All heavy atoms as an XYZ file, in Angstrom:
952
protein
N      -3.804     16.397      4.203
C      -3.392     15.868      5.481
C      -4.585     15.737      6.412
O      -5.552     16.480      6.298
C      -2.340     16.783      6.123
C      -1.645     16.188      7.331
C      -0.446     17.001      7.776
O      -0.124     18.024      7.153
N       0.216     16.572      8.798
N      -4.522     14.775      7.303
C      -5.599     14.523      8.257
C      -5.158     15.048      9.612
O      -4.084     14.721     10.086
C      -5.919     13.021      8.344
C      -7.016     12.772      9.372
C      -6.331     12.487      6.980
N      -6.003     15.848     10.228
C      -5.724     16.340     11.578
C      -6.441     15.449     12.578
O      -7.621     15.150     12.407
C      -6.196     17.783     11.736
C      -5.931     18.382     13.098
C      -6.206     19.883     13.102
N      -5.981     20.475     14.407
C      -6.932     20.740     15.282
N      -8.204     20.473     14.983
N      -6.650     21.278     16.449
N      -5.703     15.047     13.600
C      -6.235     14.132     14.602
C      -6.182     14.778     15.973
O      -5.141     15.312     16.376
C      -5.427     12.835     14.615
C      -5.352     12.079     13.298
C      -4.348     10.935     13.390
C      -6.714     11.549     12.887
N      -7.274     14.721     16.715
C      -7.329     15.295     18.057
C      -7.859     14.247     19.021
O      -9.000     13.786     18.883
C      -8.229     16.555     18.102
C      -8.301     17.096     19.521
C      -7.692     17.615     17.141
N      -7.012     13.878     19.998
C      -7.410     12.888     20.991
C      -8.082     13.565     22.171
O      -7.783     14.723     22.485
C      -6.176     12.106     21.503
C      -5.381     11.415     20.438
C      -4.187     12.186     19.980
O      -4.203     13.439     20.119
O      -3.215     11.581     19.473
N      -8.951     12.814     22.843
C      -9.569     13.288     24.077
C      -9.910     12.080     24.931
O      -9.945     10.948     24.442
C     -10.827     14.106     23.779
O     -11.792     13.324     23.103
N     -10.156     12.353     26.217
C     -10.599     11.297     27.112
C      -9.550     10.777     28.059
O      -9.851      9.926     28.910
N      -8.318     11.245     27.953
C      -7.308     10.797     28.886
C      -7.547     11.303     30.277
O      -8.407     12.147     30.508
N      -6.796     10.758     31.223
C      -6.942     11.197     32.601
C      -6.344     10.212     33.565
O      -5.520      9.360     33.202
N      -6.800     10.312     34.808
C      -6.322      9.457     35.886
C      -7.362      8.405     36.212
O      -8.548      8.726     36.340
C      -6.017     10.317     37.116
C      -5.549      9.590     38.371
C      -4.186      8.964     38.137
C      -5.490     10.574     39.545
N      -6.920      7.162     36.344
C      -7.832      6.074     36.665
C      -7.123      5.122     37.625
O      -5.898      5.000     37.583
C      -8.289      5.348     35.380
C      -7.129      4.674     34.672
C      -9.403      4.344     35.676
N      -7.886      4.468     38.459
C      -7.308      3.524     39.400
C      -7.113      2.161     38.730
O      -7.743      1.838     37.729
C      -8.208      3.374     40.619
C      -8.287      4.639     41.460
C      -9.122      4.426     42.710
O      -9.814      3.384     42.822
O      -9.098      5.301     43.598
N      -6.237      1.390     39.318
C      -6.023      0.020     38.820
C      -7.362     -0.725     38.794
O      -8.154     -0.648     39.752
C      -5.027     -0.729     39.708
C      -4.978     -2.208     39.364
C      -3.630     -0.128     39.564
N      -7.600     -1.390     37.674
C      -8.845     -2.131     37.500
C      -9.982     -1.308     36.942
O     -11.045     -1.850     36.602
N      -9.751     -0.019     36.805
C     -10.784      0.873     36.289
C     -10.832      0.913     34.776
O     -10.087      0.207     34.096
N     -11.698      1.778     34.264
C     -11.894      1.896     32.824
C     -11.799      3.345     32.382
O     -12.098      4.254     33.142
C     -13.273      1.344     32.430
O     -13.384     -0.028     32.728
N     -11.367      3.487     31.148
C     -11.263      4.810     30.549
C     -11.539      4.663     29.065
O     -11.186      3.622     28.455
C      -9.860      5.371     30.779
C      -9.649      6.879     30.836
C     -10.496      7.520     31.936
C      -8.168      7.185     31.091
N     -12.124      5.678     28.470
C     -12.400      5.639     27.028
C     -11.744      6.814     26.349
O     -11.893      7.962     26.797
C     -13.915      5.666     26.794
O     -14.198      5.579     25.419
N     -11.015      6.556     25.280
C     -10.385      7.597     24.490
C     -11.121      7.768     23.166
O     -11.665      6.806     22.620
C      -8.927      7.253     24.201
C      -8.025      6.979     25.397
C      -6.602      6.701     24.910
C      -8.031      8.133     26.376
N     -11.107      8.996     22.691
C     -11.674      9.295     21.369
C     -10.652     10.018     20.537
O      -9.796     10.737     21.064
C     -12.926     10.168     21.515
O     -13.922      9.517     22.241
N     -10.750      9.852     19.231
C      -9.875     10.550     18.304
C     -10.730     11.048     17.148
O     -11.299     10.261     16.394
C      -8.791      9.610     17.798
S      -7.765     10.307     16.487
N     -10.812     12.371     17.042
C     -11.603     12.992     15.987
C     -10.699     13.385     14.831
O      -9.685     14.061     15.037
C     -12.329     14.211     16.543
N     -11.086     12.996     13.638
C     -10.303     13.310     12.439
C     -10.978     14.425     11.648
O     -12.193     14.482     11.544
C     -10.169     12.079     11.566
N     -10.160     15.302     11.121
C     -10.678     16.391     10.286
C      -9.655     16.726      9.216
O      -8.577     16.139      9.153
C     -10.997     17.625     11.130
O      -9.817     18.103     11.753
N      -9.999     17.676      8.374
C      -9.094     18.032      7.292
C      -9.523     17.351      6.019
O     -10.682     17.407      5.641
N      -8.608     16.638      5.393
C      -8.944     15.897      4.183
C     -10.049     14.904      4.503
O     -10.125     14.405      5.617
C      -7.712     15.149      3.651
C      -7.928     14.685      2.242
C      -6.723     14.085      1.558
N      -5.561     13.805      2.315
C      -4.330     14.235      1.967
N      -4.201     14.982      0.879
N      -3.270     13.915      2.667
N     -10.883     14.607      3.531
C     -12.005     13.695      3.782
C     -11.507     12.405      4.429
O     -10.367     11.997      4.252
C     -12.734     13.381      2.484
O     -11.847     12.750      1.576
N     -12.363     11.798      5.144
C     -11.978     10.650      5.964
C     -11.657      9.472      5.062
O     -12.394      8.493      4.971
C     -13.125     10.319      6.919
C     -12.687      9.511      8.104
C     -11.704      9.971      8.935
C     -13.263      8.300      8.380
C     -11.293      9.236     10.038
C     -12.876      7.562      9.490
C     -11.890      8.026     10.311
N     -10.521      9.613      4.368
C     -10.094      8.607      3.403
C      -9.019      7.699      3.975
O      -8.322      7.016      3.247
C      -9.521      9.301      2.162
O      -8.415     10.104      2.531
N      -8.901      7.731      5.302
C      -7.863      6.932      5.920
C      -8.170      5.460      5.776
O      -9.307      5.033      5.740
C      -7.733      7.279      7.400
O      -8.994      7.061      8.036
C      -7.305      8.725      7.583
N      -7.133      4.705      5.726
C      -7.229      3.259      5.643
C      -7.256      2.731      7.071
O      -8.297      2.627      7.695
C      -6.063      2.729      4.820
C      -6.138      1.242      4.579
O      -7.094      0.597      4.998
N      -5.154      0.710      3.918
N      -6.129      2.433      7.620
C      -6.076      1.973      8.995
C      -6.009      3.169      9.958
O      -5.418      4.203      9.662
C      -4.849      1.102      9.227
C      -4.960     -0.257      8.575
C      -4.430     -0.488      7.312
C      -5.593     -1.306      9.220
C      -4.544     -1.726      6.704
C      -5.716     -2.559      8.623
C      -5.181     -2.747      7.358
O      -5.293     -3.972      6.764
N      -6.623      2.977     11.097
C      -6.492      3.906     12.220
C      -5.937      3.090     13.380
O      -6.208      1.883     13.481
C      -7.836      4.499     12.618
C      -8.521      5.315     11.551
S      -7.811      6.968     11.382
C      -8.324      7.741     12.930
N      -5.200      3.751     14.249
C      -4.586      3.004     15.339
C      -4.327      3.880     16.550
O      -4.363      5.115     16.460
C      -3.266      2.366     14.877
N      -4.064      3.209     17.649
C      -3.607      3.873     18.876
C      -2.233      3.296     19.220
O      -2.030      2.085     19.185
C      -4.565      3.612     20.025
C      -5.884      4.301     19.896
C      -7.017      3.806     19.348
C      -6.181      5.619     20.337
N      -8.009      4.743     19.412
C      -7.535      5.861     20.022
C      -5.457      6.636     20.979
C      -8.182      7.079     20.316
C      -6.096      7.826     21.278
C      -7.435      8.041     20.940
N      -1.345      4.195     19.541
C      -0.034      3.832     20.064
C       0.102      4.522     21.430
O      -0.636      5.448     21.751
C       1.085      4.330     19.137
C       1.203      3.562     17.843
C       0.295      3.779     16.817
C       2.210      2.651     17.658
C       0.399      3.078     15.622
C       2.339      1.945     16.460
C       1.431      2.159     15.448
N       1.057      4.058     22.211
C       1.306      4.713     23.489
C       2.805      4.742     23.769
O       3.554      3.917     23.245
C       0.588      4.006     24.648
C       1.116      2.615     24.958
C       0.236      1.940     26.009
N       0.746      0.594     26.341
C       0.044     -0.285     27.071
N      -1.177      0.015     27.515
N       0.568     -1.465     27.332
N       3.192      5.695     24.585
C       4.592      5.819     24.947
C       4.714      6.147     26.429
O       4.172      7.166     26.881
C       5.282      6.903     24.125
C       6.792      6.947     24.305
C       7.476      7.746     23.239
O       6.867      8.564     22.551
N       8.770      7.518     23.057
N       5.375      5.277     27.159
C       5.623      5.476     28.577
C       6.958      6.209     28.730
O       7.812      6.141     27.852
C       5.651      4.149     29.298
N       7.153      6.889     29.845
C       8.412      7.614     30.062
C       9.619      6.695     29.940
O       9.650      5.619     30.540
C       8.268      8.137     31.504
C       6.800      8.251     31.700
C       6.197      7.106     30.942
N      10.570      7.100     29.130
C      11.790      6.327     28.970
C      11.664      5.097     28.077
O      12.603      4.321     27.958
N      10.504      4.929     27.474
C      10.291      3.751     26.623
C       9.934      4.175     25.201
O       9.533      5.309     24.955
C       9.187      2.865     27.185
C       9.541      2.241     28.536
C       8.497      1.227     28.962
C       8.879      0.530     30.250
N       7.865     -0.472     30.657
N      10.063      3.243     24.279
C       9.723      3.524     22.895
C       8.213      3.481     22.713
O       7.490      2.877     23.493
C      10.397      2.509     21.977
C      11.914      2.624     21.949
C      12.537      1.720     20.911
O      11.814      0.938     20.268
O      13.769      1.790     20.750
N       7.772      4.124     21.622
C       6.359      4.094     21.308
C       5.923      2.664     21.007
O       6.618      1.931     20.292
C       6.076      5.009     20.117
C       4.618      5.291     19.858
C       4.436      6.410     18.861
N       4.927      7.689     19.373
C       4.728      8.851     18.758
N       4.076      8.875     17.610
N       5.201      9.963     19.271
N       4.760      2.280     21.514
C       4.280      0.905     21.445
C       2.921      0.862     20.767
O       2.034      1.653     21.071
C       4.185      0.339     22.876
C       3.541     -1.005     22.999
C       3.246     -1.391     24.448
O       3.129     -0.467     25.301
O       3.133     -2.578     24.729
N       2.715     -0.122     19.893
C       1.419     -0.328     19.258
C       0.432     -0.837     20.288
O       0.742     -1.770     21.037
C       1.547     -1.325     18.108
C       0.235     -1.732     17.528
C      -0.439     -0.902     16.643
C      -0.338     -2.951     17.857
C      -1.658     -1.275     16.103
C      -1.548     -3.350     17.323
C      -2.213     -2.497     16.449
N      -0.763     -0.261     20.302
C      -1.809     -0.657     21.233
C      -2.938     -1.387     20.510
O      -3.289     -2.516     20.844
C      -2.379      0.549     21.998
C      -3.543      0.130     22.889
C      -1.287      1.232     22.817
N      -3.526     -0.718     19.516
C      -4.646     -1.304     18.795
C      -4.794     -0.619     17.440
O      -4.459      0.541     17.288
C      -5.937     -1.164     19.596
N      -5.321     -1.365     16.480
C      -5.542     -0.817     15.144
C      -6.820     -1.367     14.552
O      -7.323     -2.420     14.972
N      -7.351     -0.652     13.552
C      -8.602     -1.059     12.950
C      -8.609     -0.680     11.476
O      -8.105      0.372     11.094
C      -9.804     -0.403     13.700
C     -11.132     -0.975     13.227
C      -9.763      1.122     13.591
C     -12.304     -0.595     14.142
N      -9.178     -1.551     10.651
C      -9.268     -1.297      9.218
C     -10.376     -0.285      8.915
O     -11.178      0.044      9.803
C      -9.530     -2.600      8.467
O     -10.777     -3.144      8.883
N     -10.438      0.195      7.671
C     -11.431      1.210      7.326
C     -12.856      0.707      7.607
O     -13.673      1.429      8.146
C     -11.310      1.569      5.853
C     -12.229      2.690      5.463
C     -11.960      4.022      5.509
C     -13.578      2.572      4.978
N     -13.058      4.735      5.090
C     -14.061      3.897      4.753
C     -14.419      1.505      4.708
C     -15.343      4.134      4.281
C     -15.693      1.759      4.241
C     -16.137      3.055      4.023
N     -13.135     -0.534      7.255
C     -14.485     -1.049      7.435
C     -14.774     -1.443      8.886
O     -15.921     -1.634      9.267
C     -14.690     -2.284      6.555
O     -13.852     -3.339      6.989
N     -13.710     -1.589      9.649
C     -13.905     -2.039     11.031
C     -13.944     -3.556     11.152
O     -14.050     -4.067     12.265
N     -13.844     -4.242     10.042
C     -13.950     -5.706     10.083
C     -12.680     -6.375     10.602
O     -12.713     -7.526     11.042
C     -14.268     -6.245      8.683
O     -13.243     -5.887      7.795
N     -11.562     -5.671     10.532
C     -10.292     -6.197     11.045
C      -9.770     -5.308     12.152
O      -9.655     -4.099     11.989
C      -9.255     -6.268      9.906
O      -9.664     -7.156      8.901
N      -9.470     -5.946     13.278
C      -8.875     -5.226     14.406
C      -7.608     -5.965     14.856
O      -7.487     -7.177     14.671
C      -9.846     -5.115     15.580
O     -10.308     -6.429     15.950
C     -11.056     -4.252     15.225
N      -6.699     -5.197     15.428
C      -5.422     -5.739     15.846
C      -5.108     -5.168     17.228
O      -5.401     -4.001     17.493
C      -4.325     -5.313     14.865
C      -4.661     -5.575     13.429
C      -5.361     -4.633     12.689
C      -4.267     -6.748     12.821
C      -5.693     -4.869     11.368
C      -4.592     -6.991     11.492
C      -5.301     -6.052     10.765
N      -4.495     -5.981     18.060
C      -4.173     -5.539     19.433
C      -2.784     -5.958     19.822
O      -2.286     -7.025     19.436
C      -5.178     -6.140     20.430
C      -6.599     -5.655     20.227
C      -7.511     -6.385     19.473
C      -7.024     -4.445     20.795
C      -8.803     -5.930     19.266
C      -8.310     -3.994     20.602
C      -9.194     -4.728     19.845
O     -10.487     -4.278     19.655
N      -2.148     -5.100     20.607
C      -0.891     -5.479     21.213
C      -1.117     -6.575     22.240
O      -2.196     -6.639     22.845
N      -0.122     -7.416     22.462
C      -0.289     -8.551     23.352
C      -0.680     -8.123     24.757
O      -1.478     -8.792     25.420
C       1.005     -9.365     23.386
C       1.261    -10.216     22.154
C       0.196    -11.285     21.954
O      -0.291    -11.810     22.969
O      -0.168    -11.544     20.782
N      -0.142     -7.017     25.207
C      -0.382     -6.593     26.597
C      -1.785     -6.064     26.840
O      -2.186     -5.913     27.998
C       0.649     -5.528     26.980
O       0.501     -4.380     26.174
N      -2.540     -5.790     25.777
C      -3.878     -5.214     25.975
C      -4.990     -6.123     25.471
O      -6.169     -5.800     25.639
C      -3.987     -3.836     25.300
C      -2.877     -2.908     25.755
C      -4.021     -3.939     23.795
N      -4.630     -7.234     24.885
C      -5.646     -8.145     24.351
C      -6.592     -8.599     25.449
O      -6.172     -8.967     26.544
C      -4.978     -9.374     23.719
C      -4.452     -9.147     22.339
C      -3.858    -10.429     21.736
C      -3.360    -10.184     20.315
N      -2.728    -11.414     19.742
N      -7.891     -8.551     25.153
C      -8.896     -8.942     26.124
C      -9.311     -7.845     27.067
O     -10.287     -7.997     27.807
N      -8.571     -6.729     27.059
C      -8.902     -5.605     27.962
C      -9.299     -4.355     27.201
O     -10.129     -3.581     27.675
C      -7.708     -5.294     28.844
C      -7.258     -6.446     29.724
C      -6.189     -5.998     30.732
N      -4.973     -5.527     30.099
C      -4.496     -4.298     30.244
N      -5.116     -3.420     30.995
N      -3.361     -3.951     29.621
N      -8.704     -4.134     26.035
C      -8.995     -2.938     25.248
C      -9.801     -3.298     24.011
O      -9.660     -4.392     23.460
C      -7.689     -2.290     24.795
C      -6.885     -1.635     25.887
C      -7.148     -1.859     27.245
C      -5.825     -0.787     25.566
C      -6.407     -1.251     28.235
C      -5.074     -0.184     26.552
C      -5.352     -0.422     27.876
N     -10.631     -2.349     23.579
C     -11.421     -2.530     22.359
C     -11.337     -1.272     21.516
O     -11.564     -0.173     22.010
C     -12.882     -2.821     22.692
O     -12.969     -3.987     23.520
C     -13.682     -3.072     21.415
N     -11.037     -1.453     20.230
C     -10.977     -0.334     19.300
C     -12.190     -0.398     18.373
O     -12.579     -1.474     17.920
C      -9.657     -0.310     18.497
C      -9.546      0.962     17.674
C      -9.505     -1.568     17.649
C      -8.177      1.165     17.029
N     -12.778      0.767     18.140
C     -13.901      0.864     17.214
C     -13.780      2.169     16.437
O     -13.071      3.092     16.865
C     -15.228      0.855     17.999
C     -15.519     -0.457     18.706
C     -16.818     -0.405     19.497
O     -16.997      0.470     20.341
N     -17.726     -1.327     19.217
N     -14.475      2.241     15.318
C     -14.466      3.492     14.569
C     -15.864      3.775     14.029
O     -16.652      2.863     13.759
C     -13.431      3.476     13.450
C     -13.721      2.526     12.296
C     -12.526      2.427     11.371
N     -12.284      3.659     10.611
C     -11.226      3.869      9.851
N     -10.275      2.935      9.763
N     -11.087      5.004      9.189
N     -16.156      5.064     13.888
C     -17.414      5.538     13.332
C     -17.044      6.443     12.155
O     -16.712      7.613     12.352
C     -18.206      6.287     14.397
C     -19.571      6.734     13.898
O     -19.759      6.828     12.674
O     -20.442      7.000     14.739
N     -17.093      5.912     10.970
C     -16.667      6.690      9.785
C     -17.617      7.853      9.525
O     -17.185      8.871      8.971
C     -16.572      5.770      8.570
C     -15.394      4.828      8.669
O     -14.468      5.028      9.445
N     -15.408      3.774      7.864
N     -18.864      7.711      9.883
C     -19.818      8.815      9.687
C     -19.459     10.010     10.553
O     -19.701     11.155     10.169
C     -21.232      8.345     10.002
N     -18.868      9.729     11.719
C     -18.476     10.799     12.640
C     -16.978     11.074     12.588
O     -16.478     11.904     13.341
C     -18.885     10.432     14.072
C     -20.372     10.308     14.291
C     -21.083     11.639     14.102
O     -20.477     12.691     14.428
O     -22.237     11.627     13.633
N     -16.278     10.380     11.709
C     -14.826     10.560     11.572
C     -14.103     10.394     12.901
O     -13.233     11.191     13.255
C     -14.498     11.929     10.985
C     -14.976     12.086      9.567
O     -15.297     11.109      8.900
N     -15.054     13.317      9.099
N     -14.485      9.385     13.638
C     -13.953      9.205     14.984
C     -13.571      7.746     15.231
O     -14.243      6.841     14.772
C     -14.994      9.641     16.038
O     -15.389     10.993     15.774
C     -14.428      9.549     17.445
N     -12.478      7.568     15.939
C     -12.071      6.237     16.376
C     -12.012      6.258     17.914
O     -11.665      7.258     18.512
C     -10.714      5.829     15.765
C      -9.593      6.748     16.214
C     -10.393      4.385     16.084
N     -12.381      5.150     18.503
C     -12.481      5.043     19.950
C     -11.589      3.930     20.491
O     -11.327      2.943     19.803
C     -13.938      4.738     20.364
C     -14.941      5.694     19.803
C     -15.605      5.395     18.615
C     -15.250      6.879     20.460
C     -16.537      6.273     18.088
C     -16.192      7.748     19.945
C     -16.830      7.462     18.754
N     -11.160      4.108     21.722
C     -10.426      3.053     22.407
C     -11.019      2.892     23.797
O     -10.900      3.811     24.632
C      -8.940      3.363     22.509
C      -8.093      2.256     23.129
C      -8.035      1.034     22.214
C      -6.671      2.754     23.450
N     -11.679      1.780     24.035
C     -12.238      1.480     25.359
C     -11.193      0.647     26.109
O     -10.794     -0.421     25.632
C     -13.554      0.695     25.229
C     -14.144      0.285     26.565
C     -14.571      1.465     27.410
O     -15.099      2.449     26.902
N     -14.323      1.385     28.708
N     -10.796      1.142     27.277
C      -9.760      0.478     28.060
C     -10.362      0.016     29.376
O     -10.816      0.845     30.174
C      -8.594      1.460     28.311
C      -8.021      2.027     27.041
S      -6.613      3.101     27.306
C      -7.417      4.499     28.073
N     -10.373     -1.276     29.580
C     -10.935     -1.859     30.804
C      -9.855     -2.576     31.598
O      -8.791     -2.908     31.074
C     -12.045     -2.856     30.449
C     -13.226     -2.210     29.757
O     -13.551     -1.043     30.018
N     -13.847     -2.942     28.863
N     -10.159     -2.806     32.883
C      -9.237     -3.534     33.758
C      -7.806     -2.997     33.617
O      -6.857     -3.756     33.390
C      -9.265     -5.024     33.415
C      -8.507     -5.866     34.433
O      -8.306     -5.453     35.574
N      -8.049     -7.028     34.005
N      -7.683     -1.710     33.786
C      -6.400     -1.089     33.531
C      -5.368     -1.410     34.574
O      -5.665     -1.644     35.754
C      -6.590      0.425     33.398
C      -7.349      0.753     32.123
C      -7.114      2.152     31.639
O      -7.932      3.027     31.864
N      -5.984      2.371     30.973
N      -4.122     -1.425     34.107
C      -2.972     -1.773     34.934
C      -1.994     -0.596     34.972
O      -2.005      0.239     34.060
C      -2.270     -3.010     34.366
C      -3.197     -4.221     34.200
C      -2.462     -5.365     33.541
C      -3.367     -6.576     33.393
N      -2.671     -7.721     32.751
N      -1.122     -0.545     35.980
C      -0.163      0.554     36.046
C       0.695      0.658     34.774
O       1.051      1.785     34.369
C       0.699      0.185     37.262
C      -0.213     -0.618     38.129
C      -1.076     -1.403     37.164
N       0.986     -0.455     34.153
C       1.806     -0.421     32.941
C       1.072      0.138     31.721
O       1.676      0.318     30.656
C       2.348     -1.828     32.604
C       1.290     -2.906     32.584
C       1.200     -3.658     33.898
O       1.261     -3.009     34.974
O       1.029     -4.904     33.841
N      -0.196      0.452     31.867
C      -0.942      1.122     30.793
C      -0.677      2.628     30.807
O      -1.101      3.342     29.898
C      -2.439      0.899     30.954
C      -2.845     -0.544     30.716
O      -2.181     -1.234     29.922
O      -3.835     -0.982     31.346
N       0.009      3.108     31.824
C       0.313      4.530     31.915
C       1.195      4.993     30.775
O       2.166      4.310     30.419
C       1.006      4.829     33.269
O       0.094      4.561     34.331
C       1.471      6.283     33.336
N       0.841      6.137     30.201
C       1.640      6.693     29.126
C       0.849      7.725     28.350
O      -0.311      7.995     28.663
N       1.481      8.264     27.335
C       0.793      9.165     26.419
C       0.259      8.325     25.264
O       1.020      7.583     24.642
C       1.741     10.257     25.890
C       1.005     11.161     24.902
C       2.302     11.078     27.054
N      -1.006      8.476     25.018
C      -1.676      7.692     23.966
C      -1.837      8.570     22.730
O      -2.392      9.669     22.819
C      -3.023      7.189     24.458
C      -2.887      5.990     25.350
C      -2.304      6.110     26.621
C      -3.313      4.731     24.948
C      -2.144      4.996     27.444
C      -3.167      3.619     25.771
C      -2.596      3.750     27.007
O      -2.441      2.653     27.821
N      -1.387      8.043     21.600
C      -1.428      8.767     20.350
C      -2.366      8.075     19.356
O      -2.317      6.860     19.210
C      -0.042      8.840     19.711
C       0.983      9.604     20.513
C       1.798      8.934     21.421
C       1.124     10.967     20.357
C       2.746      9.627     22.167
C       2.087     11.660     21.098
C       2.875     10.989     21.989
O       3.798     11.681     22.728
N      -3.164      8.871     18.704
C      -4.000      8.382     17.609
C      -3.223      8.525     16.323
O      -2.480      9.502     16.136
C      -5.274      9.214     17.562
S      -6.409      8.789     16.236
N      -3.364      7.546     15.421
C      -2.646      7.583     14.154
C      -3.560      7.168     13.025
O      -4.464      6.335     13.223
C      -1.425      6.656     14.211
N      -3.326      7.738     11.855
C      -4.148      7.418     10.686
C      -3.241      7.168      9.482
O      -2.274      7.896      9.262
C      -5.102      8.576     10.386
N      -3.591      6.167      8.721
C      -2.829      5.838      7.526
C      -3.659      6.123      6.284
O      -4.802      5.670      6.202
C      -2.421      4.368      7.552
O      -1.819      4.003      6.325
N      -3.097      6.865      5.343
C      -3.742      7.085      4.056
C      -3.105      6.224      2.984
O      -3.450      6.353      1.797
C      -3.644      8.556      3.691
C      -4.377      9.473      4.655
C      -4.254     10.929      4.273
O      -5.108     11.414      3.512
O      -3.285     11.569      4.725
N      -2.193      5.403      3.387
C      -1.466      4.555      2.448
C      -2.262      3.306      2.120
O      -2.781      2.646      3.003
C      -0.106      4.143      3.053
O       0.623      5.315      3.387
C       0.684      3.294      2.071
N      -2.353      3.003      0.838
C      -2.998      1.766      0.435
C      -1.960      0.639      0.450
O      -0.783      0.855      0.297
C      -3.587      1.928     -0.969
C      -4.671      2.977     -1.060
C      -5.836      2.711     -0.121
O      -6.312      1.569     -0.015
N      -6.295      3.737      0.568
N      -2.462     -0.575      0.661
C      -1.557     -1.702      0.634
C      -0.632     -1.782      1.831
O       0.502     -2.237      1.712
N      -1.117     -1.362      2.993
C      -0.307     -1.457      4.204
C      -0.020     -2.929      4.510
O      -0.916     -3.762      4.553
C      -1.045     -0.802      5.385
C      -0.325     -1.102      6.697
C      -1.137      0.696      5.166
N       1.238     -3.228      4.719
C       1.644     -4.604      4.987
C       1.476     -4.942      6.463
O       0.956     -6.004      6.818
C       3.093     -4.841      4.531
C       3.537     -6.250      4.914
C       3.219     -4.610      3.035
N       1.932     -4.046      7.315
C       1.884     -4.298      8.753
C       1.210     -3.124      9.454
O       1.872     -2.130      9.758
C       3.304     -4.483      9.292
C       3.327     -4.819     10.772
O       2.233     -4.979     11.363
O       4.419     -4.919     11.341
N      -0.072     -3.240      9.750
C      -0.789     -2.143     10.411
C      -0.442     -1.943     11.868
O      -0.965     -1.044     12.500
C      -2.267     -2.541     10.249
C      -2.241     -4.023     10.127
C      -0.965     -4.364      9.421
N       0.460     -2.785     12.393
C       0.891     -2.590     13.774
C       2.180     -1.777     13.854
O       2.636     -1.457     14.961
C       1.116     -3.940     14.486
O       2.256     -4.595     13.934
C      -0.104     -4.845     14.349
N       2.758     -1.460     12.718
C       4.017     -0.723     12.681
C       3.753      0.780     12.588
O       2.921      1.210     11.793
C       4.872     -1.174     11.511
N       4.479      1.552     13.347
C       4.273      2.994     13.326
C       4.576      3.591     11.940
O       4.006      4.604     11.566
C       5.154      3.669     14.382
O       6.529      3.398     14.164
N       5.464      2.925     11.190
C       5.817      3.426      9.856
C       4.649      3.391      8.879
O       4.693      4.049      7.843
C       6.967      2.586      9.276
C       8.302      2.712     10.001
C       8.367      1.901     11.286
O       7.456      1.073     11.525
O       9.331      2.101     12.037
N       3.617      2.643      9.206
C       2.445      2.564      8.320
C       1.566      3.809      8.383
O       0.679      3.982      7.567
C       1.620      1.327      8.672
N       1.817      4.680      9.366
C       0.912      5.790      9.634
C       1.513      7.139      9.240
O       2.652      7.448      9.594
C       0.479      5.754     11.103
C      -0.285      4.504     11.385
C       0.371      3.344     11.791
C      -1.657      4.440     11.160
C      -0.342      2.148     11.985
C      -2.373      3.274     11.342
C      -1.709      2.135     11.758
O      -2.398      0.947     11.926
N       0.703      7.920      8.519
C       1.149      9.193      7.983
C       0.791     10.371      8.876
O       1.401     11.424      8.795
C       0.463      9.459      6.622
C       0.361      8.225      5.768
O       1.386      7.819      5.218
O      -0.764      7.660      5.667
N      -0.234     10.198      9.685
C      -0.766     11.313     10.463
C      -0.868     10.917     11.928
O      -1.304      9.797     12.242
C      -2.158     11.692      9.943
C      -2.162     12.012      8.477
O      -1.824     13.114      8.059
N      -2.537     11.021      7.675
N      -0.497     11.845     12.800
C      -0.477     11.589     14.225
C      -1.132     12.735     14.995
O      -1.027     13.889     14.607
C       0.964     11.443     14.705
C       1.647     10.225     14.157
C       2.275     10.118     12.942
C       1.766      8.959     14.785
N       2.763      8.846     12.796
C       2.471      8.104     13.915
C       1.358      8.433     16.028
C       2.775      6.777     14.222
C       1.649      7.117     16.341
C       2.347      6.297     15.432
N      -1.805     12.360     16.076
C      -2.327     13.369     16.981
C      -1.257     13.833     17.955
O      -0.131     13.314     17.952
N      -1.624     14.773     18.820
C      -0.689     15.324     19.791
C      -0.537     14.442     21.025
O       0.419     14.598     21.777
C      -1.149     16.716     20.220
C      -1.040     17.747     19.092
C       0.373     17.906     18.599
O       1.305     18.134     19.364
N       0.581     17.748     17.287
N      -1.487     13.567     21.233
C      -1.402     12.650     22.373
C      -2.242     13.097     23.547
O      -2.513     14.292     23.724
N      -2.665     12.126     24.346
C      -3.390     12.395     25.565
C      -2.842     11.496     26.680
O      -2.559     10.319     26.436
C      -4.916     12.165     25.378
O      -5.612     12.538     26.565
C      -5.249     10.728     25.037
N      -2.674     12.063     27.854
C      -2.040     11.346     28.964
C      -3.036     10.433     29.655
O      -4.148     10.850     29.987
C      -1.452     12.332     29.972
C      -0.851     11.687     31.220
C       0.437     10.949     30.924
O       1.294     11.437     30.188
N       0.588      9.757     31.505
N      -2.614      9.205     29.876
C      -3.380      8.248     30.675
C      -2.503      7.812     31.831
O      -1.371      7.362     31.606
C      -3.814      7.038     29.831
C      -4.427      5.970     30.742
C      -4.793      7.455     28.762
N      -3.009      7.944     33.033
C      -2.253      7.548     34.222
C      -3.088      6.581     35.036
O      -4.217      6.889     35.395
C      -1.892      8.755     35.081
O      -1.142      9.707     34.305
C      -1.048      8.337     36.277
N      -2.518      5.418     35.281
C      -3.200      4.396     36.081
C      -2.509      4.323     37.427
O      -1.320      3.991     37.511
C      -3.170      3.025     35.385
C      -3.956      2.020     36.209
C      -3.732      3.140     33.971
N      -3.230      4.652     38.478
C      -2.654      4.693     39.811
C      -2.885      3.394     40.548
O      -3.954      2.788     40.465
C      -3.256      5.854     40.623
O      -4.629      5.629     40.828
N      -1.861      2.972     41.280
C      -1.960      1.713     42.027
C      -2.216      1.986     43.500
O      -2.243      3.115     43.948
C      -0.680      0.902     41.864
O       0.435      1.682     42.243
């Protein structure tokens, strides 16, 4: 199993930037896709961004395209999420996820991910 620990959450003003990190440990970094999901109060968990093992393929939710960037450093077993031009609707708990499954059909679906972090709170104040 892969253990995931998120960091970097906090309070940011509208239009500001925040960077999240997710450190993976445990089983060797054999994950396929890595992703970020978020969940706002009273809402379902939402796909934010995902990245393939090589980093050559990235995926973004419609609401964050052009504002968020996902990257990964396999040497450091870490995935990053840079969030720019933040909006109040970006508020929520952000979860890091890792998939060890080969042949993932839809890397934007939460069902594709076997391992989850505990989450980090991001609050965007207006």
